[in-house]
C-alpha positions as CSV (number, residue, x, y, z in Angstrom):
1,A,0.0,0.0,0.0
2,A,1.3,3.4,-0.9
3,D,0.5,6.9,0.4
4,I,0.7,8.3,-3.1
5,V,0.5,6.6,-6.5
6,L,2.2,8.2,-9.5
7,T,0.6,7.7,-12.9
8,D,3.3,9.5,-14.8
9,D,7.0,10.1,-14.3
10,N,6.9,13.9,-14.1
11,F,8.2,15.5,-10.9
12,A,6.1,18.6,-11.6
13,T,3.0,16.5,-11.0
14,I,4.1,15.8,-7.4
15,E,4.8,19.5,-6.8
16,K,1.5,20.5,-8.2
17,A,-0.3,17.9,-6.1
18,I,1.4,19.2,-3.0
19,E,0.5,22.7,-3.8
20,E,-3.1,21.7,-4.4
21,G,-3.2,19.8,-1.1
22,R,-1.9,22.8,0.8
23,G,-4.5,25.0,-0.9
24,V,-7.3,22.7,0.1
25,Y,-6.1,22.5,3.7
26,E,-5.9,26.4,3.9
27,N,-9.4,26.7,2.6
28,I,-10.7,24.1,5.1
29,K,-8.9,25.9,7.9
30,K,-10.3,29.3,6.8
31,S,-13.9,27.9,6.6
32,V,-13.7,26.2,10.0
33,I,-12.2,29.2,11.8
34,F,-14.7,31.5,10.1
35,L,-17.6,29.3,11.3
36,L,-16.3,28.9,14.8
37,S,-15.5,32.6,15.3
38,S,-18.9,33.7,13.9
39,N,-20.8,31.2,16.0
40,F,-18.7,32.1,19.1
41,G,-19.7,35.7,18.5
42,E,-23.4,34.7,18.4
43,I,-23.0,32.7,21.6
44,M,-21.2,35.5,23.4
45,T,-23.8,38.0,22.3
46,M,-26.6,35.9,23.8
47,F,-24.7,34.8,26.9
48,T,-23.7,38.4,27.8
49,A,-27.2,39.6,27.4
50,I,-28.4,36.8,29.7
51,L,-25.7,37.6,32.3
52,C,-26.8,41.3,32.2
53,M,-30.5,40.1,32.6
54,F,-31.5,41.8,29.3
55,P,-34.1,40.4,27.0
56,S,-32.7,38.3,24.2
57,P,-30.9,40.4,21.5
58,L,-31.9,37.9,18.8
59,K,-35.1,36.0,18.1
60,A,-35.0,32.4,17.1
61,S,-35.8,33.3,13.5
62,H,-32.8,35.7,13.5
63,I,-30.5,33.0,14.7
64,L,-31.8,30.6,12.1
65,W,-31.4,33.2,9.3
66,I,-27.9,34.0,10.4
67,N,-26.9,30.3,10.7
68,L,-28.4,29.5,7.3
69,I,-27.4,32.5,5.3
70,T,-24.6,34.6,6.7
71,D,-22.7,31.5,8.1
72,S,-23.0,28.8,5.5
73,L,-22.8,30.7,2.2
74,P,-19.6,32.6,3.1
75,A,-18.1,29.5,4.5
76,L,-18.8,27.7,1.2
77,A,-17.2,30.6,-0.7
78,L,-14.1,30.4,1.6
79,G,-13.9,26.7,0.8
80,T,-13.4,27.4,-2.9
81,D,-11.1,30.4,-2.5
82,V,-8.1,30.7,-4.8
83,N,-4.9,30.6,-2.8
84,D,-1.4,31.9,-3.5
85,G,0.3,28.7,-4.4
86,E,3.8,30.1,-4.5
87,R,3.5,31.4,-0.9
88,L,2.1,28.1,0.3
89,M,5.0,26.2,-1.3
90,E,7.5,28.5,0.5
91,E,6.1,27.4,3.9
92,E,7.6,24.5,5.8
93,P,5.4,21.3,5.6
94,R,3.1,21.1,8.6
95,R,3.3,18.2,11.0
96,P,0.4,15.7,10.6
97,S,-0.3,16.1,14.3
98,E,-0.6,19.9,14.0
99,S,-3.8,21.3,15.2
100,L,-6.2,23.4,13.1
101,F,-5.8,26.1,15.7
102,S,-2.0,26.3,15.5
103,R,-0.3,29.3,13.8
104,G,-2.8,31.8,15.3
105,G,-6.0,29.9,14.6
106,L,-7.3,30.0,18.2
107,T,-6.4,33.6,18.6
108,C,-8.2,34.5,15.4
109,T,-11.3,32.5,16.5
110,V,-11.5,34.1,19.9
111,F,-10.6,37.7,18.8
112,Y,-13.1,37.9,16.0
113,G,-15.8,36.1,18.1
114,V,-15.4,38.6,20.9
115,L,-15.3,41.5,18.4
116,I,-18.5,40.4,16.7
117,A,-20.2,40.0,20.1
118,V,-19.1,43.5,21.2
119,I,-20.3,45.2,18.0
120,S,-23.6,43.3,18.1
121,L,-24.3,44.2,21.8
122,A,-23.4,47.8,21.1
123,A,-26.0,47.9,18.3
124,F,-28.5,46.2,20.6
125,L,-28.0,48.8,23.3
126,K,-27.7,51.8,21.1
127,L,-31.4,52.8,21.1
128,P,-32.0,52.3,24.9
129,V,-28.9,54.4,25.6
130,I,-30.0,57.2,23.3
131,S,-33.5,57.0,24.8
132,L,-32.2,57.2,28.4
133,A,-29.8,60.0,27.6
134,A,-32.6,62.0,25.8
135,T,-34.8,61.8,28.9
136,G,-32.0,62.7,31.2
137,K,-32.1,59.4,33.1
138,Q,-29.0,57.7,34.4
139,I,-27.7,54.9,32.2
140,T,-27.5,51.8,34.4
141,M,-28.0,48.1,33.8
142,Q,-31.4,48.2,35.4
143,A,-32.5,51.3,33.4
144,L,-31.3,49.6,30.2
145,G,-33.2,46.4,31.1
146,A,-36.3,48.4,31.8
147,A,-36.1,50.3,28.5
148,L,-35.6,47.0,26.7
149,R,-38.7,45.5,28.2
150,E,-40.8,48.0,26.2
151,D,-42.1,46.0,23.1
152,D,-41.3,48.7,20.5
153,M,-37.8,49.4,21.9
154,L,-37.0,45.7,22.1
155,A,-38.2,45.0,18.5
156,R,-36.1,47.9,17.2
157,S,-33.1,46.9,19.3
158,Q,-33.3,43.3,18.1
159,T,-33.5,44.5,14.5
160,Y,-30.3,46.6,15.0
161,A,-28.5,43.6,16.7
162,F,-29.6,41.2,13.9
163,T,-28.6,43.5,11.1
164,V,-25.2,44.4,12.6
165,L,-24.5,40.7,13.5
166,G,-25.3,39.6,10.0
167,L,-23.2,42.3,8.4
168,S,-20.3,41.9,10.7
169,Q,-20.1,38.2,9.8
170,L,-20.2,39.0,6.1
171,F,-17.3,41.5,6.6
172,H,-15.5,38.9,8.7
173,A,-15.8,36.4,5.8
174,V,-14.2,38.9,3.4
175,G,-11.4,39.4,6.0
176,M,-10.9,35.7,6.3
177,R,-9.7,35.5,2.7
178,D,-6.4,36.9,3.7
179,V,-5.8,34.8,6.8
């Protein structure tokens, strides 16, 4: 049994196969890190809101839409991304035991997940903060929670959070092309 079978005697075929394999691995890594960081951002958004005793920043339909559209389609696009073959061939071969999160993958996942969560929560809290400031009330966690319990305010704030979360994931997908 062989790890590789050559059907011709051209060394360039081996080099091209290695380049293609490294490109496939890079695309898989980009897709997985994108999906994990995006979903981590969603989880952190919801978890932080729960910790602060705020209403949910996202409805179930929002989460479904984000997971079906702004997660899966960009991840598929990242999976077919064209790589710089020359740059990939200049790198040392990776060890078979090397983790997907090595070479900055874990840092990227956590950083972008937290960034997406912070931006989404800021969008969620924007209207209540503006409303409290306009009425001269002090901006506290309790005051924000009370403002978010008003149906109109909650619906508008959820719309902001949903829109910003979806767009931030799309921008994140574009940025992942260069990782």
